C-alpha positions as CSV (number, residue, x, y, z in Angstrom):
1,M,0.0,0.1,0.1
2,A,1.7,3.1,-0.9
3,S,1.8,6.1,1.7
4,P,2.3,9.6,1.7
5,R,5.9,11.3,1.1
6,T,7.7,11.7,4.2
7,P,8.7,15.7,4.3
8,P,11.8,15.9,1.9
9,S,14.7,16.3,4.4
10,G,17.4,18.4,2.1
11,L,14.7,21.4,2.1
12,E,16.8,23.2,4.6
13,L,14.4,26.2,5.0
14,E,16.0,29.2,6.4
15,V,13.3,31.0,7.9
16,D,13.6,33.3,10.8
17,F,11.1,32.5,13.2
18,D,11.4,34.5,15.9
19,H,11.3,37.6,13.2
20,Q,7.7,36.6,11.5
21,V,8.3,38.9,8.7
22,S,11.2,39.5,6.7
23,N,13.2,43.1,7.0
24,E,12.1,43.8,3.8
25,R,8.6,43.9,4.5
26,S,6.9,46.1,7.1
27,A,5.8,43.6,10.1
28,V,2.0,42.4,10.1
29,A,0.7,41.9,13.8
30,L,-1.2,38.9,13.6
31,P,-2.2,36.8,16.7
32,Q,-0.6,33.2,17.0
33,Y,-2.5,30.5,15.9
34,S,-2.8,27.5,14.4
35,S,-6.8,26.5,14.4
36,K,-9.0,24.0,12.4
37,E,-12.1,26.3,10.7
38,E,-14.6,25.7,8.1
39,A,-13.0,27.7,4.9
40,Y,-15.5,26.9,2.2
41,R,-18.8,25.2,1.2
42,G,-18.5,23.0,4.7
43,Q,-14.8,21.6,4.0
44,H,-12.6,22.1,6.8
45,F,-9.3,23.0,6.5
46,N,-5.9,24.2,8.8
47,L,-5.6,27.6,8.7
48,V,-2.7,30.2,10.2
49,A,-2.3,33.9,10.3
50,R,0.2,35.2,7.4
51,G,3.3,37.1,8.5
52,G,2.9,35.9,12.1
53,A,4.0,32.9,14.0
54,L,2.5,28.9,13.9
55,S,2.1,27.1,17.4
56,S,3.3,23.7,16.4
57,S,0.0,22.2,17.7
58,D,0.2,18.6,18.1
59,D,-3.7,18.4,17.5
60,I,-3.5,18.8,13.7
61,R,-0.1,16.8,13.0
62,G,-2.0,14.1,12.5
63,E,-4.7,15.9,9.9
64,I,-2.3,17.5,7.5
65,I,-0.8,14.9,5.1
66,G,3.3,15.7,5.5
67,Y,3.2,17.5,8.4
68,D,6.8,19.1,9.0
69,D,6.9,22.2,11.6
70,S,9.4,23.9,8.8
71,L,7.2,23.4,5.7
72,M,4.2,24.6,7.5
73,R,5.9,27.6,9.0
74,A,7.5,28.7,5.7
75,R,3.9,28.5,4.0
76,A,3.0,31.6,6.2
77,I,5.8,33.5,6.1
78,L,4.8,36.0,3.3
79,S,1.9,38.1,3.1
80,S,-1.2,37.7,0.6
81,E,-0.2,40.3,-1.5
82,D,3.6,39.4,-0.9
83,E,2.9,36.0,-2.3
84,K,0.8,37.9,-5.5
85,K,3.9,39.9,-6.0
86,L,6.3,37.0,-5.9
87,L,4.3,34.7,-8.2
88,R,3.7,37.9,-11.0
89,R,7.8,37.9,-10.6
90,I,7.8,34.4,-11.2
91,D,6.1,34.1,-14.3
92,W,7.7,37.0,-15.8
93,H,11.2,35.0,-15.6
94,L,10.1,31.6,-15.9
95,I,6.5,32.1,-18.9
96,P,7.4,34.5,-21.8
97,L,11.2,32.3,-22.5
98,L,9.3,28.8,-21.7
99,A,6.3,29.9,-24.2
100,I,8.8,30.9,-26.9
101,M,10.8,27.7,-26.7
102,Y,7.5,25.6,-27.2
103,M,6.4,28.0,-29.6
104,V,9.7,27.3,-31.6
105,K,9.6,23.7,-30.8
106,T,6.1,23.2,-32.3
107,I,6.9,25.6,-35.4
108,D,10.1,23.0,-36.0
109,A,7.9,20.2,-36.1
110,S,5.2,21.1,-38.1
111,N,7.5,22.7,-41.3
112,V,7.5,19.5,-43.2
113,S,4.1,19.8,-43.3
114,N,3.7,23.0,-45.0
115,A,6.9,22.3,-46.9
116,R,4.7,19.7,-48.7
117,I,2.4,22.4,-50.7
118,M,4.6,24.7,-50.9
119,D,5.7,25.6,-54.7
120,Q,3.3,23.0,-56.1
121,G,3.5,22.0,-59.5
122,T,6.9,22.9,-60.1
123,P,10.6,21.4,-59.8
124,R,11.2,23.2,-56.5
125,N,8.3,21.4,-54.7
126,I,9.9,18.8,-51.7
127,M,8.0,16.0,-53.0
128,I,9.5,16.3,-57.0
129,E,12.4,17.5,-55.8
130,L,13.7,14.6,-54.0
131,R,11.5,12.4,-56.0
132,I,9.1,11.2,-53.0
133,T,6.2,9.6,-53.7
134,P,2.7,10.4,-51.6
135,D,2.9,7.3,-49.8
136,Q,6.6,7.7,-48.8
137,Y,6.0,11.1,-47.8
138,N,3.8,9.5,-44.8
139,F,7.1,8.0,-43.4
140,V,8.6,11.3,-42.7
141,T,6.3,11.6,-39.8
142,A,6.7,8.0,-38.8
143,A,10.4,9.0,-39.0
144,Y,10.0,11.7,-36.5
145,Y,7.9,10.0,-34.1
146,I,9.9,7.0,-33.6
147,P,13.1,8.5,-32.3
148,Y,10.9,10.9,-29.8
149,I,9.3,8.0,-28.2
150,L,12.5,6.1,-27.6
151,A,14.3,9.1,-26.2
152,E,11.7,11.5,-24.5
153,T,11.2,9.7,-21.0
154,P,15.7,9.3,-20.8
155,S,15.4,12.6,-21.3
156,N,13.3,13.9,-18.6
157,L,15.0,12.1,-15.8
158,L,18.0,13.9,-16.7
159,V,16.7,17.3,-16.6
160,K,17.2,17.4,-12.6
161,Y,20.7,16.1,-13.1
162,L,22.0,18.5,-15.4
163,K,19.6,21.4,-14.8
164,P,16.5,22.5,-17.0
165,S,18.9,25.8,-18.5
166,V,21.8,23.4,-19.1
167,W,19.6,20.7,-20.8
168,Q,17.0,22.6,-22.8
169,A,19.8,24.4,-24.4
170,R,21.5,21.6,-25.4
171,I,18.3,20.1,-26.9
172,M,17.4,23.3,-29.3
173,V,21.2,24.1,-30.3
174,S,21.5,19.9,-31.2
175,W,18.4,20.8,-32.8
176,G,18.5,24.0,-34.5
177,I,21.6,22.3,-36.1
178,V,19.7,19.3,-37.7
179,L,17.1,21.9,-39.0
180,C,20.1,23.7,-41.2
181,C,21.3,20.4,-41.8
182,H,17.6,20.1,-44.5
183,A,19.4,22.1,-46.5
184,A,21.5,19.5,-48.0
185,V,18.9,16.7,-48.0
186,T,19.0,15.8,-51.8
187,N,16.6,12.0,-51.6
188,S,14.4,10.7,-49.9
189,G,16.6,8.7,-47.3
190,G,18.1,12.3,-46.5
191,L,14.5,13.7,-45.4
192,Y,14.3,10.4,-43.1
193,T,17.8,11.1,-41.5
194,V,17.4,14.3,-40.8
195,R,13.7,13.5,-39.3
196,A,14.6,11.0,-37.2
197,F,17.8,12.9,-35.5
198,L,15.6,16.1,-35.2
199,D,13.1,14.0,-32.9
200,L,16.1,12.5,-31.2
201,F,17.5,15.7,-30.6
202,E,14.2,17.7,-29.6
203,A,13.1,15.1,-27.2
204,G,12.2,16.2,-23.8
205,L,11.8,19.9,-24.4
206,W,8.2,20.3,-23.8
207,P,7.8,17.2,-20.7
208,G,11.0,19.2,-19.2
209,I,8.8,22.7,-19.7
210,L,6.2,20.9,-17.5
211,L,8.5,19.6,-15.0
212,Q,9.9,22.6,-14.6
213,L,6.6,24.5,-13.9
214,C,6.0,21.7,-10.9
215,Y,8.9,22.9,-9.5
216,W,7.7,26.5,-9.3
217,Y,3.9,26.1,-9.0
218,R,0.8,24.6,-7.2
219,P,-1.0,22.2,-9.3
220,D,-4.1,24.3,-8.8
221,E,-2.0,27.1,-10.6
222,M,-0.9,25.0,-13.6
223,A,-3.6,25.3,-16.0
224,S,-3.1,29.2,-16.0
225,R,1.0,28.7,-16.4
226,I,0.5,26.1,-18.9
227,V,-2.3,28.2,-21.0
228,L,-0.1,31.2,-21.3
229,V,3.2,28.5,-22.2
230,T,1.3,26.9,-25.2
231,L,-0.7,29.8,-26.6
232,L,2.5,31.1,-28.0
233,G,2.4,27.1,-29.2
234,N,-0.9,27.5,-30.8
235,F,-0.1,30.7,-32.3
236,S,2.6,29.2,-34.0
237,A,0.6,27.8,-37.0
238,V,-0.2,31.1,-37.8
239,I,3.4,32.0,-38.0
240,S,4.5,28.8,-39.7
241,G,1.5,29.6,-42.3
242,V,2.8,32.9,-42.8
243,L,6.9,31.7,-42.9
244,S,5.4,29.2,-45.6
245,F,3.6,31.1,-47.5
246,A,6.5,33.7,-47.6
247,F,9.0,31.4,-49.0
248,D,6.8,29.9,-51.4
249,G,8.4,30.4,-54.7
250,V,11.8,31.5,-53.0
251,Y,14.9,30.3,-55.1
252,A,18.1,31.5,-53.9
253,R,21.9,30.2,-54.0
254,G,20.8,27.4,-55.1
255,L,18.5,26.3,-52.2
256,S,14.5,26.0,-52.8
257,G,12.0,27.7,-50.6
258,W,11.1,24.9,-48.6
259,K,14.9,24.6,-47.7
260,W,15.1,28.5,-46.8
261,L,12.5,28.2,-44.5
262,I,13.9,24.9,-42.8
263,L,16.9,26.9,-42.6
264,T,16.1,30.1,-41.1
265,E,14.1,28.0,-38.4
266,G,17.5,25.9,-37.4
267,I,19.4,29.1,-37.3
268,F,16.7,31.4,-34.9
269,T,16.6,28.0,-32.6
270,I,20.4,27.6,-31.8
271,I,20.1,31.5,-31.2
272,L,17.6,30.6,-29.3
273,G,19.0,27.6,-27.2
274,I,22.0,29.8,-26.3
275,I,19.6,32.4,-24.8
276,V,18.2,29.7,-22.8
277,Y,21.5,28.9,-21.3
278,L,21.9,32.3,-20.2
279,V,18.7,33.4,-18.7
280,L,16.3,30.4,-18.0
281,P,16.0,30.2,-13.9
282,D,16.4,26.6,-13.0
283,F,15.0,25.9,-9.7
284,P,13.3,28.4,-6.7
285,N,16.6,27.8,-4.3
286,T,18.9,28.4,-6.9
287,A,16.9,31.6,-8.5
288,R,19.5,35.1,-7.7
289,W,16.7,37.0,-8.2
290,M,14.4,36.0,-5.1
291,S,15.6,36.7,-1.0
292,Q,15.8,33.8,1.1
293,A,12.4,33.9,3.0
294,E,10.8,34.3,-0.9
295,K,12.9,30.9,-1.8
296,D,12.0,29.1,1.6
297,F,8.0,30.4,0.7
298,I,7.8,29.1,-2.9
299,Q,9.2,25.5,-1.7
300,A,7.4,25.3,1.2
301,R,4.0,26.1,-0.6
302,L,4.1,22.9,-3.0
303,P,2.5,20.3,-2.0
304,I,4.1,17.7,-0.2
305,N,4.4,15.2,-3.7
306,A,5.7,18.4,-5.7
307,P,9.0,17.9,-7.0
308,R,12.2,20.0,-5.1
309,A,15.3,20.5,-6.0
310,A,16.9,18.9,-2.6
311,E,15.3,15.4,-3.9
312,K,18.1,12.9,-5.2
313,D,18.3,13.1,-9.0
314,F,16.8,9.3,-9.2
315,D,14.9,7.8,-6.7
316,W,14.8,4.0,-8.1
317,K,11.6,3.2,-5.5
318,E,9.8,6.5,-6.9
319,F,10.4,5.1,-10.1
320,W,9.0,1.8,-9.7
321,Q,6.0,2.9,-7.7
322,T,5.1,5.5,-10.5
323,L,5.3,2.6,-13.2
324,K,3.2,0.2,-11.1
325,D,0.4,3.3,-10.6
326,P,-2.5,2.2,-12.9
327,K,-3.1,6.2,-13.8
328,L,0.2,6.1,-15.8
329,W,-1.2,3.3,-17.8
330,L,-5.0,5.0,-18.3
331,F,-3.2,8.0,-19.3
332,L,-1.0,6.7,-21.0
333,L,-4.1,4.8,-23.6
334,C,-6.0,8.0,-23.3
335,W,-3.1,9.8,-25.4
336,A,-2.2,7.1,-27.4
337,F,-6.0,6.7,-28.9
338,Y,-6.3,10.5,-29.2
339,T,-3.1,11.1,-31.2
340,I,-4.2,8.0,-33.3
341,G,-7.4,9.5,-34.3
342,T,-6.1,13.7,-34.6
343,T,-2.4,13.7,-35.2
344,G,-3.0,12.8,-39.2
345,L,-5.6,15.2,-39.0
346,Q,-3.0,17.9,-37.9
347,F,-0.4,17.0,-39.9
348,Y,-2.3,16.7,-43.1
349,Q,-4.5,19.5,-42.7
350,P,-2.6,21.4,-45.3
351,T,-2.8,18.6,-47.7
352,V,-6.6,18.2,-46.9
353,I,-7.2,21.7,-47.8
354,A,-5.4,21.8,-50.7
355,N,-6.9,18.2,-52.2
356,L,-10.4,20.0,-51.4
357,G,-10.0,22.1,-54.1
358,F,-9.0,25.4,-51.8
359,T,-5.8,28.0,-53.3
360,Q,-3.2,29.4,-51.0
361,A,-3.8,26.8,-48.4
362,Q,-1.3,27.9,-46.3
363,L,-3.2,30.3,-45.4
364,L,-6.1,28.6,-45.0
365,N,-4.6,26.9,-41.9
366,I,-4.2,30.3,-40.0
367,P,-8.1,29.6,-38.6
368,P,-7.5,26.9,-36.7
369,A,-4.6,28.2,-35.0
370,I,-6.7,31.0,-34.2
371,F,-9.7,29.1,-32.9
372,A,-7.0,27.0,-31.1
373,C,-5.8,30.0,-29.2
374,V,-9.5,31.4,-28.1
375,L,-10.3,28.1,-27.1
376,T,-6.9,27.8,-24.8
377,I,-7.9,31.1,-23.6
378,A,-11.3,30.6,-22.9
379,F,-11.5,27.3,-21.3
380,G,-8.0,28.2,-19.3
381,W,-9.6,30.3,-17.7
382,V,-12.9,28.4,-16.8
383,A,-10.0,25.3,-15.7
384,N,-8.6,28.3,-13.3
385,T,-11.9,28.9,-11.5
386,G,-11.8,25.7,-10.1
387,H,-15.4,25.0,-10.5
388,I,-15.5,23.1,-13.7
389,P,-13.9,19.5,-13.0
390,L,-10.8,19.5,-15.9
391,P,-11.5,16.1,-16.7
392,A,-14.6,17.5,-18.1
393,I,-12.9,19.7,-20.3
394,P,-11.3,17.5,-22.1
395,L,-13.6,14.9,-22.6
396,T,-15.8,18.0,-24.4
397,F,-13.0,18.6,-26.7
398,M,-13.3,15.1,-27.6
399,I,-17.0,14.7,-28.2
400,I,-17.2,17.8,-30.5
401,I,-13.9,16.6,-32.8
402,E,-16.2,13.2,-33.0
403,A,-19.0,15.6,-34.0
404,C,-16.7,16.9,-36.8
405,Y,-15.4,13.8,-38.1
406,V,-19.0,12.7,-38.9
407,V,-19.1,16.2,-41.1
408,L,-16.0,15.4,-42.5
409,Y,-16.8,11.7,-43.3
410,T,-20.4,12.2,-44.5
411,F,-20.9,15.7,-46.5
412,P,-19.6,16.3,-49.7
413,N,-20.0,20.1,-49.6
414,T,-16.7,21.9,-49.7
415,G,-17.5,25.0,-47.4
416,G,-18.8,22.6,-44.5
417,V,-16.0,20.1,-44.7
418,Y,-13.7,22.9,-44.4
419,A,-15.6,24.2,-41.4
420,A,-15.2,21.0,-39.3
421,T,-11.9,20.9,-40.5
422,V,-11.3,24.2,-38.6
423,I,-13.5,23.4,-35.6
424,A,-12.0,19.8,-35.1
425,G,-8.4,21.5,-35.9
426,G,-9.0,23.8,-33.1
427,F,-10.3,21.4,-30.9
428,S,-7.9,18.5,-31.3
429,I,-4.8,21.7,-30.6
430,A,-6.3,22.9,-27.7
431,W,-7.2,19.3,-25.8
432,Y,-3.4,19.0,-25.1
433,T,-3.5,22.2,-23.0
434,M,-6.4,21.0,-21.3
435,M,-5.2,17.4,-20.1
436,W,-1.7,18.6,-18.3
437,P,-3.2,20.4,-15.5
438,W,-5.2,17.3,-14.8
439,R,-2.3,14.7,-15.8
440,V,0.5,16.7,-13.2
441,Q,-1.9,16.8,-10.5
442,T,-1.7,13.2,-10.2
443,T,2.3,12.7,-10.1
444,D,4.5,12.6,-7.0
445,G,8.2,13.3,-6.5
446,A,11.3,14.3,-8.7
447,T,11.7,10.8,-10.4
448,G,8.0,10.2,-10.3
449,S,7.2,12.9,-12.1
450,A,9.4,13.7,-14.7
451,F,8.7,9.9,-15.2
452,A,4.9,10.2,-15.4
453,I,4.8,13.4,-17.4
454,A,7.4,11.9,-20.2
455,F,5.9,8.7,-20.3
456,A,2.3,10.1,-20.8
457,N,3.9,12.0,-23.7
458,S,6.3,10.0,-25.4
459,Y,4.9,6.6,-25.6
460,G,1.3,8.5,-26.3
461,Q,2.9,9.5,-29.1
462,I,2.8,5.9,-30.6
463,G,-0.5,7.1,-32.2
464,G,1.7,9.9,-34.2
465,A,3.2,7.1,-36.0
466,V,0.3,5.2,-36.6
467,G,-2.1,8.2,-37.0
468,S,-0.1,9.7,-39.4
469,Q,-0.9,6.6,-42.1
470,L,-4.4,7.1,-41.8
471,F,-4.2,9.5,-44.4
472,N,-2.8,7.4,-47.4
473,S,-3.0,9.2,-50.7
474,R,-5.3,6.2,-52.5
475,F,-7.9,7.8,-49.5
476,A,-7.8,11.5,-51.5
477,P,-9.2,13.5,-52.0
478,R,-11.9,13.7,-49.2
479,Y,-10.2,11.0,-47.2
480,T,-13.5,9.4,-45.9
481,T,-12.2,6.4,-45.1
482,S,-9.6,8.3,-43.1
483,F,-11.9,10.2,-41.0
484,G,-14.1,7.0,-40.9
485,I,-11.3,5.0,-38.9
486,A,-10.2,8.4,-36.8
487,M,-13.5,8.4,-35.4
488,G,-13.1,4.7,-34.0
489,F,-10.2,6.1,-32.4
490,I,-11.9,9.2,-30.7
491,G,-14.7,7.5,-29.2
492,A,-12.2,5.1,-27.8
493,A,-10.0,7.9,-26.2
494,I,-13.4,9.1,-25.0
495,I,-13.8,5.7,-23.1
496,M,-10.2,5.9,-22.0
497,N,-11.2,9.4,-20.5
498,I,-13.9,8.8,-18.5
499,V,-12.3,5.9,-17.0
500,T,-9.7,7.9,-16.2
501,W,-11.8,10.4,-14.7
502,S,-13.4,7.7,-12.6
503,A,-9.5,7.0,-10.9
504,T,-8.8,10.3,-10.4
505,W,-12.1,12.5,-9.1
506,R,-11.5,12.4,-5.7
507,V,-7.5,13.8,-6.3
508,D,-9.3,16.8,-8.7
509,V,-12.7,17.4,-6.6
510,A,-9.9,18.0,-3.6
511,T,-7.3,19.7,-5.6
512,R,-10.3,22.3,-6.9
513,R,-12.3,22.5,-3.5
514,L,-8.7,23.3,-2.1
515,K,-7.5,25.8,-4.8
516,R,-11.3,27.3,-4.0
517,A,-10.7,27.7,-0.3
518,R,-7.2,29.0,-0.5
519,V,-8.6,31.9,-2.7
520,A,-11.1,32.7,-0.1
521,A,-8.5,32.5,2.4
522,S,-5.7,35.0,0.9
523,K,-8.6,37.3,1.2
524,R,-8.6,37.4,4.7
525,N,-4.7,37.3,4.8
526,E,-4.6,34.0,6.1
527,A,-2.6,30.6,4.6
528,I,-4.1,26.7,4.4
529,L,-1.5,24.4,5.8
530,D,-3.3,21.1,4.5
531,D,-2.3,19.8,1.2
532,V,-4.4,17.1,-1.3
533,D,-3.6,13.2,-0.8
534,I,-3.6,11.9,-4.4
535,Y,-3.2,8.5,-2.0
536,A,-6.4,8.6,-1.1
537,E,-8.1,6.4,-3.2
538,K,-5.8,3.4,-2.5
539,R,-6.4,3.7,1.2
540,R,-10.1,3.0,0.7
């Protein structure tokens, strides 16, 4: 039977408990107390006045998961207003750079899709220049995903050991170099090779971003941060469409437009990788722009199951415990079925649109991306309120995608098909943003979190390698067979979403309830000492 983790012994909080508020702030005259009060709709939480001293009452030690005096005291050393200011400062140091990293990643991953429809009907089109058939081109996607699946989990397990700034910079510089190598490709074998190496070197960037956020933010705060990071990623399709349109027809220094497109992206990626090495913060305890009290507070406010820099770089016990956790496999199946059902549409959307008879297909890829951005913002706000169950949002998205596939499968009207493509494309992109806050609220520890996040993101991409083969040229131009098969996999993903929701609903309810209670307590300048018990299910 699993048990709650013990408080991290290596945290080494340096809190001046005699001087309850740091000298950088005005002292707040608050009583010393720790009481059990009704915080939200009949739910009882242990509250303490912020900025005041915490009396170590024995009556609450058995009630709080992972109770530890130093952690509990550090959770109350900053006022609510100081906490808001500190979180805004952390956001400005982390989120913009992480968002740009993710945006570049999504642009670089999808450029081969836009390259396929550049310079159509001319010798400089990628398929004509490299003498590739449509079915051979399908294997470009498979070549991209297979190394990704194999390398992602080991990569994420190295993030803590080598530090995020070092490892993420290595990822970006190495894949930027591979992008530049596309300019030397002259045949299908060369294209398969560079795409395989691209994914091998790119593996780990996105799960590394998610893991790093877990070191800084509580699970109930992750939805809004993931939305902010992925928003630029969703917008990348707009940028990618504009870039491919701009390079369409370009021929200079012996290079076709598609090569200039990928070469330009590669150079920018290398430059960004160097910036990441110099600027990206690693962990709260090493941030030079925070005071010691602020470092202690940020680490202490995390739940007991959150990863911390003071933990071991690799813990076999956490690894095996996570591997045996049924939730790991439930999320994996949900991801795999979903990616099979949607990856083909995402990668072949430009081709599908072109085959429907539209001109300027690159620009017609922009509306789904804009729609995805709108969905991400709207539902990110909904998720952040704590009133809507997180699993309900991706479930709703999949039901809508399924309805769009029915339209794509049934109706021949070109305008209706394009509208369904826009809606399905937008919801399919936004789905990932809504899934990750749900996943990370059930992870445990530095090793467990790194493994669980990467495992879902990597082996869930098996669907990417399979799904890309659904849009075979023999199903063109309307791809009714492709969409029919995709409908079946989306249906399976819906079922797995419901099953996974049933396995995690208590954690989701507790997380949302605690978030609402924290908001209410913050208005009274109080801190809640309680954590969500992610192992409650196993003890029932």
